[in-house]
C-alpha positions as CSV (number, residue, x, y, z in Angstrom):
1,M,129.1,88.9,102.5
2,E,127.8,91.3,105.2
3,Q,124.3,92.7,104.6
4,S,125.6,96.3,104.4
5,E,128.2,95.3,101.8
6,L,125.6,93.4,99.8
7,R,123.2,96.4,99.8
8,T,126.0,98.7,98.7
9,R,127.0,96.4,95.8
10,I,123.4,96.1,94.7
11,R,122.8,99.8,94.7
12,E,126.1,100.3,92.8
13,A,124.8,97.8,90.2
14,M,121.4,99.4,90.0
15,S,122.9,102.9,89.6
16,S,124.3,101.7,86.2
17,G,120.8,101.7,84.9
18,I,120.5,98.0,84.2
19,L,120.6,94.6,86.0
20,E,121.2,91.3,84.3
21,I,119.1,88.4,85.7
22,E,120.3,84.9,84.9
23,P,118.1,81.8,85.0
24,C,118.0,80.4,88.5
25,R,115.7,78.8,91.1
26,L,114.5,80.8,94.2
27,Q,114.4,78.9,97.5
28,G,114.4,79.9,101.1
29,K,112.6,82.2,103.6
30,V,111.6,85.8,103.2
31,N,110.2,88.4,105.6
32,V,107.8,90.4,103.5
33,P,108.1,94.2,103.9
34,Q,105.4,96.1,105.7
35,S,102.3,97.1,103.9
36,K,102.9,100.5,102.2
37,S,99.2,101.2,102.0
38,M,98.7,100.6,105.7
39,A,101.8,102.6,106.7
40,H,100.6,105.7,104.9
41,R,97.2,105.5,106.7
42,A,98.7,104.7,110.1
43,L,101.2,107.6,109.9
44,I,98.4,110.0,109.1
45,M,96.2,108.8,112.0
46,A,99.1,108.8,114.4
47,F,99.8,112.4,113.3
48,L,96.2,113.4,114.1
49,C,96.7,111.7,117.5
50,G,99.8,113.8,118.1
51,D,102.5,111.2,117.9
52,I,103.9,109.8,114.6
53,S,106.3,107.6,116.6
54,K,103.4,105.3,117.6
55,V,103.8,103.7,114.2
56,I,106.6,101.1,114.2
57,L,108.3,101.0,110.9
58,D,111.1,98.8,109.6
59,E,113.7,101.5,108.8
60,R,115.9,99.0,106.9
61,N,113.2,98.5,104.3
62,L,111.3,101.8,104.3
63,S,110.0,102.7,100.8
64,D,110.4,106.1,99.2
65,D,106.6,106.6,99.2
66,V,106.3,106.0,103.0
67,I,109.3,108.3,103.6
68,A,107.6,111.0,101.6
69,T,104.5,110.8,103.7
70,R,106.4,110.7,107.0
71,E,108.6,113.7,106.1
72,A,105.6,115.6,104.9
73,L,103.7,115.0,108.2
74,E,106.8,116.1,110.2
75,K,106.9,119.3,108.2
76,I,103.2,120.0,108.8
77,Q,103.8,119.3,112.5
78,A,106.7,121.7,112.6
79,Y,104.7,124.4,110.7
80,Q,101.8,124.1,113.2
81,K,104.2,124.7,116.1
82,D,106.1,127.6,114.5
83,H,105.6,129.6,111.3
84,A,105.8,133.2,110.2
85,E,102.6,135.1,109.4
86,G,101.6,134.5,105.8
87,E,104.2,131.7,105.3
88,R,103.2,128.9,103.0
89,L,104.3,125.3,103.7
90,L,106.1,123.5,100.9
91,L,105.5,119.7,100.6
92,D,107.4,117.6,98.2
93,C,105.5,114.3,97.6
94,K,108.3,112.9,95.4
95,E,106.7,110.3,93.2
96,S,104.0,109.2,95.7
97,G,100.4,109.4,94.6
98,S,99.2,108.2,98.0
99,T,101.1,111.0,99.7
100,L,99.6,113.6,97.4
101,R,96.0,112.4,97.5
102,F,96.0,111.8,101.2
103,L,97.6,115.1,102.3
104,I,95.6,117.5,100.0
105,P,92.4,117.2,102.2
106,L,94.5,116.9,105.4
107,V,96.1,120.4,105.0
108,A,92.8,121.8,103.8
109,V,91.0,120.6,107.0
110,L,93.9,121.8,109.1
111,G,93.8,125.2,107.4
112,V,97.5,125.1,106.5
113,P,98.3,127.1,103.3
114,T,100.4,124.6,101.3
115,R,102.2,124.2,98.0
116,F,102.5,120.7,96.8
117,E,105.2,119.6,94.4
118,G,106.3,116.2,93.0
119,R,108.6,114.4,90.6
120,G,108.5,111.8,87.8
121,R,105.0,111.2,86.5
122,L,103.3,112.5,89.7
123,P,102.7,116.1,88.3
124,K,100.6,114.5,85.5
125,R,98.7,112.1,87.7
126,P,95.1,113.2,88.2
127,I,93.7,114.9,91.3
128,K,90.8,116.4,89.4
129,E,88.1,114.8,91.5
130,Y,89.1,117.1,94.4
131,E,88.0,120.2,92.4
132,R,84.3,119.5,92.9
133,V,84.9,118.5,96.5
134,F,86.6,121.8,97.3
135,E,83.7,123.9,95.9
136,G,81.9,125.5,98.8
137,S,84.1,123.6,101.3
138,G,85.8,126.7,102.7
139,A,89.1,125.7,101.1
140,T,90.5,126.4,97.6
141,M,93.0,124.7,95.3
142,T,95.0,126.5,92.6
143,Y,97.0,124.9,89.8
144,C,100.3,126.6,89.4
145,G,101.9,124.5,86.6
146,G,101.4,124.3,82.9
147,E,98.6,122.8,80.9
148,G,98.1,119.1,81.7
149,L,99.9,119.3,85.1
150,S,98.3,118.9,88.5
151,L,101.4,120.1,90.2
152,P,102.6,122.4,91.6
153,L,99.3,122.9,93.5
154,E,98.4,125.4,96.2
155,I,95.8,124.9,98.9
156,D,94.3,127.8,100.9
157,G,91.4,128.3,103.3
158,K,90.0,125.7,105.7
159,M,87.7,122.8,104.7
160,R,84.6,122.3,106.9
161,S,82.9,119.1,108.0
162,G,79.9,118.3,105.8
163,E,78.7,116.1,103.0
164,Y,81.0,115.6,100.0
165,T,80.3,113.6,96.8
166,L,82.8,111.6,94.7
167,P,82.5,109.1,91.9
168,G,83.4,105.6,93.2
169,N,85.1,104.5,90.0
170,V,88.1,106.7,90.4
171,S,91.0,106.1,92.8
172,S,89.8,105.1,96.3
173,Q,92.5,107.3,97.7
174,Y,90.2,110.3,97.3
175,I,87.7,108.7,99.7
176,S,90.3,107.5,102.1
177,G,92.0,110.9,102.2
178,L,88.8,112.7,102.9
179,L,87.8,110.2,105.7
180,M,91.1,110.6,107.5
181,A,91.3,114.3,107.1
182,L,87.7,114.9,108.3
183,A,88.3,112.7,111.3
184,S,90.1,115.6,112.9
185,E,87.2,118.1,112.3
186,E,84.3,118.6,114.6
187,G,80.9,118.0,113.1
188,E,79.4,115.1,111.2
189,S,80.7,114.3,107.7
190,R,79.5,112.0,105.0
191,I,81.4,110.9,101.9
192,C,78.8,110.0,99.2
193,L,79.5,108.0,96.1
194,S,77.8,108.9,92.8
195,T,78.9,105.6,91.2
196,E,79.8,102.0,92.3
197,L,83.0,101.9,94.3
198,E,86.1,100.3,92.9
199,S,89.1,99.3,95.0
200,E,86.8,98.9,98.0
201,P,89.3,96.9,100.0
202,Y,91.5,99.9,100.3
203,V,88.7,101.9,101.9
204,D,88.1,99.0,104.2
205,M,91.7,99.2,105.2
206,T,91.4,102.9,105.9
207,M,88.4,102.2,108.1
208,E,90.3,99.5,110.0
209,V,93.3,101.8,110.7
210,M,91.0,104.7,111.7
211,Q,89.3,102.4,114.2
212,A,92.6,101.5,115.6
213,F,93.1,105.2,116.4
214,G,89.7,105.7,117.9
215,C,87.6,106.8,115.0
216,E,84.6,104.7,113.9
217,V,83.4,105.1,110.3
218,R,79.9,104.0,109.5
219,K,79.5,102.3,106.2
220,E,76.2,103.0,104.4
221,E,74.8,102.3,101.0
222,R,77.1,104.3,98.7
223,A,78.3,106.5,101.6
224,Y,80.7,106.6,104.5
225,A,79.7,108.6,107.6
226,L,81.9,110.1,110.4
227,P,80.2,111.0,113.8
228,D,79.8,114.5,115.1
229,K,82.1,113.9,118.1
230,K,85.4,112.2,117.5
231,T,88.0,111.2,120.1
232,L,91.2,110.2,118.4
233,H,93.6,108.3,120.6
234,R,96.2,105.5,120.6
235,E,98.0,104.3,123.6
236,K,99.9,101.3,122.2
237,D,102.3,101.3,119.4
238,F,100.9,100.4,116.0
239,Y,102.7,97.6,114.1
240,V,102.2,97.7,110.3
241,E,101.6,94.2,108.9
242,A,103.3,92.5,106.0
243,D,102.3,93.6,102.5
244,Y,100.4,91.1,100.2
245,S,101.1,93.3,97.2
246,Q,104.9,92.6,97.7
247,A,104.3,89.0,98.8
248,A,102.6,88.5,95.4
249,F,106.0,88.5,93.6
250,W,107.3,85.6,95.6
251,L,103.9,83.8,95.4
252,V,104.0,84.0,91.7
253,G,107.6,82.7,91.8
254,N,106.3,79.7,93.7
255,Y,103.6,79.3,91.1
256,L,106.3,79.1,88.5
257,G,108.3,76.5,90.4
258,D,110.3,78.3,93.1
259,E,110.0,77.4,96.8
260,V,109.9,80.6,98.9
261,D,108.5,80.5,102.4
262,L,106.9,83.7,103.4
263,T,107.2,83.8,107.2
264,N,105.2,86.8,108.3
265,L,102.0,87.2,106.3
266,P,99.0,88.0,108.4
267,E,96.3,85.4,108.7
268,K,93.6,88.0,108.8
269,T,93.8,91.2,106.9
270,A,91.8,93.9,105.1
271,Q,94.4,94.0,102.3
272,G,92.6,93.4,99.0
273,D,95.8,92.1,97.4
274,R,95.5,88.9,99.4
275,A,93.3,87.9,96.4
276,I,96.6,86.9,94.7
277,E,96.2,83.5,96.4
278,T,92.7,82.9,95.1
279,L,93.7,84.2,91.6
280,L,96.6,81.8,91.3
281,E,94.4,78.9,92.4
282,G,91.8,79.7,89.8
283,L,94.5,80.2,87.1
284,A,96.0,76.8,87.9
285,E,92.6,75.1,87.6
286,A,92.0,76.9,84.2
287,G,95.3,75.7,82.9
288,A,95.0,72.1,84.1
289,E,94.7,69.3,81.7
290,N,90.9,69.1,82.2
291,G,90.6,72.8,82.8
292,S,88.6,75.4,80.9
293,H,91.7,77.0,79.4
294,Y,90.1,80.4,80.0
295,F,90.5,82.6,83.0
296,E,89.3,86.1,83.8
297,M,90.9,88.5,86.3
298,D,88.8,91.5,87.3
299,A,91.4,94.2,88.1
300,R,89.0,96.8,89.7
301,N,89.9,96.0,93.3
302,V,93.5,94.7,92.7
303,P,95.2,96.9,90.1
304,D,98.6,96.5,91.6
305,L,98.6,92.8,91.1
306,V,98.3,93.0,87.3
307,P,102.0,93.1,86.3
308,V,103.1,90.1,88.3
309,F,99.9,88.1,87.8
310,S,100.4,88.6,84.1
311,V,103.7,86.7,84.4
312,A,101.9,83.8,86.0
313,A,99.2,83.9,83.3
314,A,101.9,83.9,80.6
315,A,103.2,80.6,82.0
316,T,99.8,78.9,82.1
317,D,98.3,77.0,79.2
318,C,95.2,79.1,78.9
319,E,93.8,82.4,77.6
320,T,93.7,84.9,80.4
321,H,91.5,88.0,80.1
322,I,92.4,90.9,82.4
323,V,89.4,93.3,82.6
324,H,88.4,96.6,84.2
325,A,92.0,97.7,84.2
326,E,91.6,101.1,82.6
327,R,93.0,103.0,85.6
328,L,96.4,101.2,85.1
329,V,97.3,103.7,82.4
330,L,97.6,106.4,85.1
331,K,100.0,104.6,87.4
332,E,103.8,105.1,87.7
333,S,103.8,104.1,84.1
334,D,101.1,103.1,81.6
335,R,101.0,99.7,83.2
336,L,98.8,98.1,80.6
337,A,101.2,99.0,77.8
338,A,104.3,98.4,80.0
339,T,103.1,95.0,81.1
340,A,102.3,94.0,77.5
341,G,105.8,95.1,76.5
342,L,107.3,92.9,79.3
343,L,105.3,89.9,78.1
344,R,106.2,90.3,74.5
345,V,109.9,90.4,75.3
346,L,109.4,87.2,77.2
347,G,108.0,85.6,74.0
348,I,104.3,85.8,75.0
349,E,101.5,86.8,72.7
350,V,99.3,89.5,74.2
351,D,96.5,91.7,72.9
352,V,95.8,95.1,74.6
353,S,92.6,97.0,74.7
354,S,91.6,100.3,76.4
355,D,90.6,98.6,79.6
356,G,92.6,95.4,79.8
357,M,94.5,92.7,77.9
358,V,94.3,89.1,76.7
359,I,97.3,86.9,77.5
360,H,97.9,83.8,75.4
361,G,99.8,81.7,77.9
362,K,101.9,78.7,77.1
363,K,103.7,75.7,78.7
364,A,107.4,75.4,79.1
365,S,109.0,73.6,76.2
366,D,112.5,72.9,77.6
367,G,112.1,73.3,81.4
368,K,112.1,77.0,81.1
369,I,109.2,79.2,80.1
370,F,110.4,82.6,78.8
371,D,112.7,84.1,76.3
372,G,115.5,86.4,77.4
373,G,115.9,90.0,76.4
374,V,115.9,93.6,77.5
375,I,112.9,94.8,79.6
376,D,111.9,98.4,79.5
377,T,110.3,98.9,82.9
378,H,109.4,102.6,82.4
379,K,110.9,103.2,85.8
380,D,107.9,101.4,87.4
381,H,108.8,99.4,90.6
382,R,106.2,96.7,90.0
383,L,107.5,96.1,86.4
384,V,111.0,95.7,87.7
385,M,110.0,93.1,90.3
386,A,107.7,91.2,87.9
387,A,110.6,91.1,85.4
388,A,113.0,89.7,88.0
389,V,110.5,86.9,88.9
390,A,110.1,86.0,85.3
391,G,113.9,86.2,84.8
392,A,114.4,83.2,87.1
393,Q,112.4,81.1,84.6
394,A,113.9,82.4,81.4
395,R,116.1,80.4,79.0
396,S,118.7,83.2,78.9
397,V,119.7,86.5,80.5
398,I,117.0,89.1,81.1
399,R,118.3,92.7,81.3
400,I,116.1,94.9,83.5
401,Q,116.2,98.7,82.8
402,D,115.9,101.2,85.7
403,P,116.0,98.6,88.5
404,V,116.4,101.4,91.1
405,A,112.7,101.9,90.9
406,V,112.2,99.2,93.5
407,E,113.2,101.8,96.1
408,K,109.7,103.2,95.7
409,S,108.1,100.2,97.5
410,Y,110.5,97.4,98.3
411,P,114.1,98.6,98.7
412,S,115.5,95.3,99.8
413,F,113.9,93.3,96.9
414,F,117.2,92.4,95.2
415,E,118.8,91.6,98.5
416,D,116.1,89.1,99.2
417,Y,116.2,87.8,95.6
418,I,120.0,87.1,96.0
419,H,119.6,85.5,99.4
420,L,117.0,83.1,97.8
421,G,119.5,82.0,95.2
422,G,118.6,84.6,92.6
423,S,121.4,85.2,90.1
424,V,122.2,88.9,89.5
425,H,125.2,89.2,87.2
426,G,128.3,90.2,89.1
427,I,126.7,89.9,92.6
428,N,126.7,86.8,94.7
429,L,127.0,85.7,98.3
430,G,130.3,83.9,97.9
């Protein structure tokens, strides 16, 4: 079957609202998609250098979130070149929280009057921390929706360079967004943290990408400083590396007994989600015959790994505690509740608290680990992929609701799954 025909058939199957995954074994090679987190940052920095095309993206596997950022930057660029007096720019962030949080300070620093809109859960996802940042900055933000909604949102005025303070225990996207935006403004700026920073690897990635585009960020104790004079530039193309948060699904599959060779993962990376390798090693030791049978995962720096790591924990003979995961309730779904729901359908006992969960893992009794059933993914891409990986190790069919959600981050996931021998009902390579 040709690749285009396979993709068409998969999309037709996904459009029905449910995919049936049959027990199987995954084996073969996969090129992991490019890092979504890095692509957002590279596109913004390339935009500030005047040429978005410097960022080389895999168009075949471009996620909805990255498309949202690229389209928004192209609209800002067009607005700057030609707009009527008093005209307001409209930016649709679709369902991408990264796009929204990164571009709010960008348009503010550029002085572009903008109205932000979004879809799905995005209008309810928080951006409150920017309120205090905008006070006295020269820019204003106005909520235009109903109570409890952050969108639609309008930005006016022009943000100045200076010192801004944020709590570190909220999304690191606020810090990254401000750093990138203020890189285009003359004058020294400092982003100060009022609490300990969580998700620090994402800010480290931001600094790495900014450096690649000619902007050095100085890391201080609870602060990040930008120099007075900045010279943004990039002569060579920027190639976005493979994504460890997507590789995690195949690595967990390997942990469960698959044999997937990931051919393009970077040896050196600022991606915090590379921690999946260390986490799986520690989990295996805890579940070994002479292990402690207790394992703790701190989710502060790696919240995106929780759904798929939970599948690995469920298949391990130990008690796994996932802690500091309270921010997961504000993702594309309430990922704590949604992940617990996934595990329960698989036949796993799990206890959920306000900031984490306890997973009571178990060994396979008959060569397979999990029960079959219907998985409510709450239209969350990471739940869809975690369910598919678990489905390969189930005793019977797993039915995954809203599988089209993978378009948000890994559009070719089910193509790769089938090429690896995955069994999606009604679709095969014969």
